[in-house]
C-alpha positions in Angstrom: -0.2 -0.1 0.1 1.9 2.8 -1.2 1.1 6.3 -0.4 2.4 9.4 -2.3 4.5 12.3 -0.9 2.7 14.9 0.6 5.2 17.5 0.7 7.4 19.5 -1.4 11.1 21.2 -1.9 11.4 24.7 -1.3 12.8 26.3 -4.4 15.8 28.1 -3.2 17.1 31.5 -5.0 19.8 33.5 -4.3 18.9 36.4 -2.7 15.5 35.3 -1.5 14.3 36.3 2.1 14.3 33.5 4.5 11.6 33.0 6.8 10.7 30.1 9.3 8.0 29.3 6.6 10.8 28.0 3.9 12.3 25.8 6.8 9.3 24.0 7.7 8.9 23.1 4.5 12.1 22.0 4.3 11.8 19.9 7.6 8.5 18.7 6.6 9.9 17.1 3.2 12.3 15.3 4.8 10.2 14.1 7.0 8.0 12.8 3.9 11.0 11.5 2.5 11.6 9.6 4.9 7.8 8.3 6.0 7.9 7.4 1.8 11.4 5.1 1.8 9.8 3.2 4.8 6.4 2.5 3.2 8.1 1.2 0.6 8.9 -1.9 2.3 5.5 -2.2 4.2 3.0 -4.4 2.6 -0.8 -4.8 4.0 0.7 -7.6 6.6 4.0 -5.9 7.9 3.1 -2.5 9.9 1.7 -2.8 13.2 2.7 -2.5 16.7 7.0 -2.9 17.1 8.4 -4.7 19.4 8.8 -3.3 23.1 12.0 -1.2 24.4 14.7 -2.6 25.7 13.4 -3.4 29.5 9.7 -3.2 28.7 7.1 -5.9 28.2 4.5 -4.4 25.9 4.4 -1.9 23.0 1.3 -0.6 23.7 -0.4 -0.2 26.8 -3.6 1.8 27.5 -6.5 1.8 30.3 -9.8 2.2 30.7 -11.3 4.7 33.6 -14.9 5.0 34.2 -16.3 8.3 35.2 -19.6 9.0 36.9 -21.0 11.1 34.0 -21.3 8.1 32.1 -18.3 8.8 30.1 -15.0 6.4 29.9 -11.5 7.8 29.8 -9.6 5.9 27.7 -5.7 6.4 28.7 -2.7 5.5 26.4 0.1 5.0 28.3 2.8 4.3 25.7 3.1 2.9 22.1 5.7 1.7 19.9 4.7 0.8 16.4 4.5 2.3 12.7 1.3 3.5 10.4 0.4 1.9 7.1 1.8 4.9 5.7 5.5 4.6 7.4 5.1 7.0 10.0 6.7 5.5 12.7 4.8 5.9 17.0 7.2 6.3 19.8 4.9 7.1 22.3 6.6 6.4 26.4 6.3 9.7 28.7 8.0 9.7 32.0 5.3 11.1 33.8 1.7 9.9 34.1 0.6 13.4 33.7 1.8 13.4 30.0 -0.4 9.9 29.4 -2.7 10.5 26.1 -6.1 10.8 26.8 -9.7 10.7 25.1 -12.6 11.3 27.1 -15.2 9.2 25.3 -19.3 8.6 25.2 -19.4 4.8 25.0 -23.4 5.2 25.6 -24.4 7.6 23.6 -23.1 5.7 20.3 -26.2 4.2 18.5 -23.5 3.0 15.3 -22.5 0.0 17.3 -23.4 -3.0 16.9 -23.2 -6.4 18.8 -20.8 -9.1 18.3 -21.3 -12.8 17.8 -21.4 -13.6 21.4 -23.7 -10.5 22.6 -21.1 -8.1 23.6 -20.5 -4.6 22.0 -16.7 -3.7 20.9 -15.3 -0.5 19.6 -11.9 -0.1 18.1 -8.9 2.5 20.1 -7.8 4.4 16.8 -4.5 6.2 17.5 -3.4 9.3 14.5 -0.3 10.2 14.3 0.8 14.3 12.7 4.1 14.0 11.4 3.6 17.8 10.2 2.0 19.0 13.7 5.1 20.1 16.2 4.3 20.0 19.9 7.0 21.8 21.7 9.4 19.3 24.1 11.4 20.0 27.0 12.0 22.6 29.4 12.8 26.4 28.0 16.3 28.0 28.0 15.9 31.2 30.4 18.8 32.3 28.9 17.6 32.4 25.6 15.6 34.9 23.8 13.3 35.0 22.9 12.1 31.6 24.9 11.1 28.8 23.4 10.9 24.6 23.9 13.8 23.5 22.4 12.3 20.5 21.2 9.4 19.5 18.9 7.5 16.1 18.8 4.7 14.9 16.8 1.2 15.4 17.3 -1.0 12.5 18.4 -5.0 11.9 19.5 -7.1 9.1 20.2 -10.3 8.0 18.6 -13.2 5.2 19.0 -15.0 4.1 16.5 -17.3 0.6 16.4 -15.4 -2.0 15.1 -15.2 -2.8 12.2 -16.4 0.8 11.2 -13.1 2.3 10.2 -13.0 4.8 7.3 -9.4 4.3 6.5 -9.9 7.9 4.2 -11.2 9.5 6.8 -8.2 8.8 9.1 -5.4 8.4 6.4 -2.3 6.6 6.1 -0.9 8.0 9.8 -3.6 6.0 12.0 -3.2 3.0 13.4 -6.0 0.6 15.5 -4.0 -0.4 18.8 -6.6 -1.9 21.0 -10.1 -2.2 21.6 -12.9 -1.7 23.7 -15.3 -4.3 25.1 -18.8 -3.6 27.0 -19.9 -7.5 29.1 -23.0 -6.4 30.7 -22.7 -2.9 32.3 -18.9 -2.6 32.1 -16.7 -1.0 29.8 -13.0 -3.1 29.8 -10.0 -2.8 27.5 -10.5 -5.9 25.5 -7.6 -8.7 26.5 -8.0 -11.0 23.6 -7.8 -8.7 20.7 -4.3 -8.7 19.1 -3.9 -5.1 16.7 -1.3 -5.5 13.4 1.9 -6.8 14.3 5.1 -6.2 12.7 6.6 -9.4 13.8 5.8 -12.3 16.8 7.6 -10.2 19.6 5.4 -7.6 19.5 2.7 -8.8 21.6 3.0 -11.3 24.6 0.5 -13.5 23.1 1.9 -13.4 19.9 5.5 -14.8 21.7 3.5 -17.6 23.6 1.7 -19.0 19.6 5.2 -19.1 18.7 6.6 -21.3 21.1 3.5 -22.9 21.3 3.3 -24.0 17.1 7.4 -24.5 17.9 6.2 -27.4 20.6 3.8 -29.1 17.7 6.2 -28.9 15.4 8.7 -30.3 16.9 6.1 -33.2 18.4 5.4 -34.2 14.8 9.1 -34.5 13.6 9.7 -36.7 16.4 6.9 -38.5 16.5 7.1 -39.1 13.0 10.9 -40.4 13.3 9.7 -42.5 15.5 6.4 -43.8 13.3 9.1 -44.4 10.9 11.4 -46.2 12.7 8.8 -48.9 14.0 7.3 -49.3 10.9 10.8 -50.2 9.1 11.4 -52.7 12.3 8.1 -54.6 11.3 9.5 -55.7 7.9 7.4 -57.9 5.9 4.5 -57.4 8.9 3.6 -54.1 8.0 0.5 -53.0 6.4 -0.5 -50.9 3.5 -2.0 -49.0 5.8 1.5 -48.2 7.8 3.3 -48.1 4.4 1.5 -44.8 3.3 1.4 -43.6 6.9 5.4 -43.7 6.2 4.8 -41.9 2.9 2.9 -39.0 4.9 5.8 -38.9 7.7 8.3 -38.6 5.2 6.8 -36.0 2.9 6.2 -34.2 6.7 9.8 -34.7 8.1 11.2 -33.3 4.3 9.0 -30.3 4.6 10.3 -29.2 8.0 13.8 -29.9 7.4 13.1 -27.1 5.0 11.5 -24.7 7.5 13.0 -25.7 10.8 16.5 -23.6 10.8 14.5 -20.4 9.8 11.6 -21.0 12.3 13.9 -21.7 15.0 16.3 -18.9 14.7 14.1 -16.3 13.2 10.7 -17.4 14.1 10.1 -14.9 16.4 11.1 -12.0 14.1 8.5 -13.5 11.6 5.7 -11.2 10.8 2.5 -13.2 11.6 1.6 -14.2 8.1 5.2 -16.0 7.9 3.8 -17.9 10.7 0.7 -18.6 8.8 2.1 -19.6 5.9 4.8 -21.7 7.4 2.2 -24.2 9.1 -0.4 -23.9 6.0 2.3 -25.2 3.6 2.5 -27.7 6.4 -0.8 -28.7 5.8 -0.5 -28.5 2.2 2.3 -31.1 2.2 0.0 -33.0 4.2 -3.2 -33.0 2.3 -1.2 -33.5 -1.2 0.6 -36.4 -0.3 -2.6 -38.0 1.0 -4.5 -37.5 -1.9 -1.6 -39.2 -3.8 -3.0 -42.2 -2.5 -5.4 -44.1 -4.3 -9.0 -43.9 -2.9 -9.6 -46.8 -1.1 -6.3 -47.2 0.5 -6.7 -43.0 1.3 -9.7 -44.1 3.2 -8.7 -46.7 5.0 -5.7 -44.6 6.2 -8.5 -41.7 7.2 -10.7 -44.3 9.2 -7.4 -45.5 10.8 -6.5 -42.3 12.3 -10.0 -41.8 13.5 -9.3 -45.3 15.6 -7.0 -43.4 17.2 -8.2 -39.7 17.6 -11.7 -37.7 17.9 -11.3 -36.5 14.4 -13.2 -38.4 11.7 -12.0 -38.9 8.1 -14.3 -36.0 6.4 -13.4 -33.9 9.5 -9.7 -34.6 9.2 -9.6 -33.7 5.2 -11.5 -30.6 6.2 -9.2 -29.4 8.8 -6.4 -29.5 6.6 -8.4 -27.7 3.7 -9.4 -24.6 5.6 -5.7 -24.3 7.2 -4.4 -24.2 3.2 -7.2 -21.8 2.0 -7.2 -19.2 5.1 -7.5 -15.9 4.3 -5.3 -13.9 6.2 -6.7 -10.8 7.8 -4.1 -8.6 9.5 -6.6 -6.9 11.7 -7.9 -10.2 13.2 -4.5 -12.0 14.2 -6.1 -13.7 16.9 -8.3 -15.8 14.7 -5.2 -16.8 12.3 -3.4 -17.8 15.6 -6.0 -19.9 16.9 -7.2 -21.9 13.6 -3.5 -22.8 13.3 -3.3 -24.1 16.7 -6.2 -26.3 16.6 -5.0 -27.6 13.7 -1.5 -28.1 15.0 -2.5 -29.3 18.5 -5.0 -32.2 17.0 -2.4 -33.3 14.5 0.1 -33.4 16.6 -2.3 -35.5 19.4 -2.5 -38.0 16.7 0.7 -38.2 15.8 2.2 -38.6 19.1 -0.6 -41.6 19.6 0.6 -43.3 16.7 4.0 -43.2 17.4 3.5 -45.2 21.0 1.8 -48.1 19.3 4.0 -51.1 19.0 2.4 -52.5 15.6 1.5 -49.3 13.2 -1.1 -50.0 11.1 -2.7 -52.9 13.0 -6.6 -52.2 14.0 -7.2 -51.2 17.6 -10.0 -54.0 17.9 -7.2 -56.2 16.8 -4.8 -55.1 19.4 -7.5 -55.2 22.3 -7.9 -58.8 21.2 -4.1 -59.7 20.7 -3.4 -58.3 24.4 -5.8 -60.5 26.3 -4.9 -63.4 24.2 -1.7 -62.8 25.7 -2.9 -62.4 29.3 -4.7 -65.6 29.3 -2.0 -67.5 27.7 0.5 -66.8 30.1 -1.0 -64.8 33.0 2.3 -64.3 34.9 4.2 -63.2 32.1 4.5 -59.5 31.3 3.0 -58.4 27.7 6.3 -57.8 26.5 4.6 -53.9 24.5 2.1 -51.6 25.5 0.4 -48.9 24.4 0.8 -45.6 26.0 -1.9 -43.1 26.5 
């Protein structure tokens, strides 16, 4: 999403009378050029909250204070981000009196509609005006005329019903930094909402998702190795189901080998869509491999999966398809992460279960019968293998 330059250079002419207007125009142009250079590297998927400053835990932090007048005050305490247009946001006041505040009459908002859960939601929008100067720092008493020595950007908070933001109205210098929810008669910060983020390190919940996904990926990899090893040890006893499962494991391991290094070393710095891409491609690899198998054998294998999990054959393939065809939404990151987490968790649970079986490919009822027979024939002898739940 590329935005045009807003400012122009000064046409300097020898002998012209210089005023602060010319200097401001020149400074504005340089500010706009820097913004434009940043904007050229931005897409619809990599703007938003930046990682926290060193020593901080959050990139954005705001609270809600309810007033007796039925108004609610939004208090922004810090924000480290970049807008879709490439404008840097850096708010980290040392004093609470400098927090950015907005008093908003939520009760008077007639445009808001209920969410799927029956609650009401509003987006908290931060607008930055890079060409409007705000005087900063303590004036030097020895300087004439007196002035604040520094200047900063102008910021303002706005509230709009969730999903009803007019981007053209706010322009390229705005960013959704959070969400407010009304539950019963109380207004709260919606802690479940993840605003647009530039990396998996920009939000505490994204860091948790990265760790969770990494564990699932490791479980799938380790379990695939165990499954292949057990099938190889079965020698001539391997069934068609076992051989097909082995084929899927081989494709999974090949794919994981191509993403493992980057995911482990740089995954925490991925933009969220890259994480989704990593696991959408994993699902796609599995889906394609399964469809290499002829229809009858594929159905037998999926039915075998169902014996050891709660996922029916139809749901298993639908789960993979949903992950493959996911439409990424940078304003709804939580939904993307939850969908990915669900698929990975179900898949890793199934693979872990299969890796604990002694005979891959043998149906559950046959194993139970074999176990009972062995116990009757040799009541004092412990079974040579067990099913580990």
